[in-house]
C-alpha positions, -999 to +999 in steps of 0.1 A: +374-694-395+338-694-382+330-671-353+328-688-319+292-691-308+286-685-271+253-689-254+246-677-218+216-691-199+200-691-165+189-726-154+175-740-122+192-766-099+176-794-120+190-779-153+157-766-165+161-736-187+147-704-171+161-676-193+186-670-222+207-639-216+206-616-246+221-581-253+253-588-234+277-559-234+308-575-218+314-611-207+344-631-198+352-667-187+383-666-165+400-700-160+432-707-140+450-739-129+436-754-097+412-726-091+375-720-096+365-707-130+347-673-130+321-659-154+315-622-153+291-604-175+275-569-178+243-561-197+223-529-203+188-535-189+168-541-221+132-553-221+146-589-226+169-585-195+141-569-175+119-598-182+144-622-168+154-604-136+132-626-115+153-656-126+185-640-112+182-656-078+196-687-061+195-716-065+195-707-102+228-709-120+246-695-150+254-719-179+277-711-207+277-731-240+304-727-266+296-740-301+271-763-285+294-777-259+287-770-222+317-750-210+307-737-176+281-740-149+281-721-116+257-707-090+251-669-088+277-651-066+269-614-074+240-596-090+245-559-091+221-534-107+234-499-115+214-468-124+237-439-135+230-409-157+197-424-169+213-457-179+206-490-161+228-520-163+233-553-145+264-572-136+263-609-130+293-628-115+294-665-108+321-691-099+321-728-108+312-754-082+348-758-070+342-725-051+314-742-032+340-765-016+354-734+002+322-733+023+319-770+029+335-783+062+353-814+074+348-818+111+372-848+113+386-874+090+415-898+094+427-925+070+455-943+052+440-950+018+442-942-019+437-907-031+403-917-047+391-932-014+401-901+005+383-878-019+351-899-019+350-898+019+357-861+020+331-852-005+306-873+014+307-847+042+291-820+019+257-806+030+248-787-002+217-798-021+239-795-053+271-812-041+303-817-060+304-853-073+334-877-076+348-877-112+380-891-127+408-894-102+440-904-120+465-906-091+464-941-075+490-935-047+481-940-010+484-912+016+481-912+053+462-880+062+443-865+091+419-836+087+404-818+117+381-788+114+391-777+079+372-766+047+370-792+020+388-771-006+417-765+017+418-802+026+419-812-011+446-787-019+467-800+010+463-836-003+471-825-038+503-808-026+516-842-015+509-859-049+509-833-077+486-829-106+456-807-113+422-804-097+391-791-116+353-793-112+337-797-146+304-782-158+286-813-146+298-807-110+323-836-111+356-832-093+385-845-116+421-849-107+444-853-137+482-858-139+480-834-170+451-813-181+463-808-217+490-818-241+515-799-263+500-788-297+533-776-311+518-741-313+541-711-314+531-678-300+551-648-314+552-612-303+540-588-330+524-618-349+499-631-323+504-608-293+495-571-287+516-570-255+538-592-234+549-589-198+576-611-182+577-614-144+605-631-124+591-637-089+616-645-061+591-641-033+586-678-027+621-689-038+641-712-016+665-741-021+669-755+014+636-763+032+631-771+069+596-784+075+579-795+108+545-811+111+523-820+140+548-839+162+569-850+131+598-839+111+617-851+080+641-873+101+610-892+112+604-900+075+639-915+072+658-884+061+693-878+076+687-841+081+658-819+092+658-803+057+655-811+021+675-791-005+683-787-042+721-787-047+719-775-083+699-744-073+723-737-044+753-738-068+735-714-092+718-690-069+734-694-035+718-708-004+683-696+005+668-712+036+630-715+042+612-729+072+576-741+072+556-752+103+529-773+087+507-784+115+482-801+092+507-829+086+506-857+112+523-883+089+560-878+084+559-898+051+531-877+037+549-845+047+581-857+030+562-863-003+549-827+001+584-814+007+599-832-023+573-816-046+576-782-030+614-780-032+613-789-069+590-759-074+605-733-051+642-739-060+637-719-092+623-684-094+588-684-107+588-669-142+555-660-158+544-642-189+511-624-194+498-614-229+468-604-249+459-621-282+435-601-304+414-620-329+426-656-329+411-662-363+435-637-379+463-660-369+448-694-376+444-702-339+415-718-321+405-722-285+415-759-288+451-749-294+450-725-264+435-749-239+442-743-202+472-764-193+486-766-229+523-763-235+533-739-262+565-722-274+566-685-266+590-665-289+600-628-287+633-621-303+633-585-291+636-595-254+654-628-261+626-651-252+623-686-267+609-709-241+583-737-237+556-724-214+523-737-199+490-718-201+481-715-165+453-689-170+429-682-198+405-652-200+380-658-228+360-630-243+324-644-246+313-614-267+342-608-290+349-645-292+384-644-308+400-622-281+419-640-253+440-630-223+466-656-212+491-661-185+520-685-192+544-701-168+579-714-176+574-743-153+543-763-146+525-753-115+513-783-096+524-773-061+509-742-044+526-713-028+552-716-001+532-708+030+506-735+039+471-721+039+478-696+012+467-713-020+470-686-047+484-698-080 
């Protein structure tokens, strides 16, 4: 298998090439579901790097190409120069344009429209000179939402929590919302064959199978429920009753809050099981990046700890220098609803 060819560049806000980054010591592209992608690289300060230091300033951005395909673009977030024991190096970190939505603000918005219309109206409130654009929005359902003094990223995540699916901002700054971001390839990942290490985590922190939820002047009975709570009876029978209560003041529509509660109870009624692993040299095992795409479903097998389960790749850390090394995080259940407490959106 041919080696993956990665190219790292600095370009201005119009996409004009300013500098190609050579002599990279370490570089990774870290991608996770429903979160901004991150590129981090470290270089010794060679004559070529020194010549390009003037380009490491905003509004210039980092671009990453992989085998001729644009994989990532993002504005500079950290440039750190270190001089230690006679050696000088530079660290460059950047996040994709989804992160910029964490600084963009919605003063007020109210509407009962399709998801696409909501997003179009919300994105129109950006003030950046390089705004995120409307891309492919697959959900077509209507939602009744009110946003008052909230960041755009938070507002989009709250809306997504009532629908499901996956948000991403692509290298062309387009916001896309897909029902699924990858398909099953039939790939098997086996311990000792593909993996150098495997860690299984069972997280009960956000577990609950009966959920009471209260919005801004509304509750589940306002949405037609016979009780103030929603529950999963199969989970209660298996694990016993675990009650959670959420005060979700950003919901003013009982119907929208019910849709959120239905998605959330389906997620939180099972413990979150994740696996983290390192794969060294994909080429040795006949694997490619295409078969380990973010969101792909694969079969994870480890006979020694009795694991044989279909899992989703929810995080990929690609080595942009040693192109066949990959770190992965796998989840036994698809993650399309965020953590239990509203306002905490860590997947």
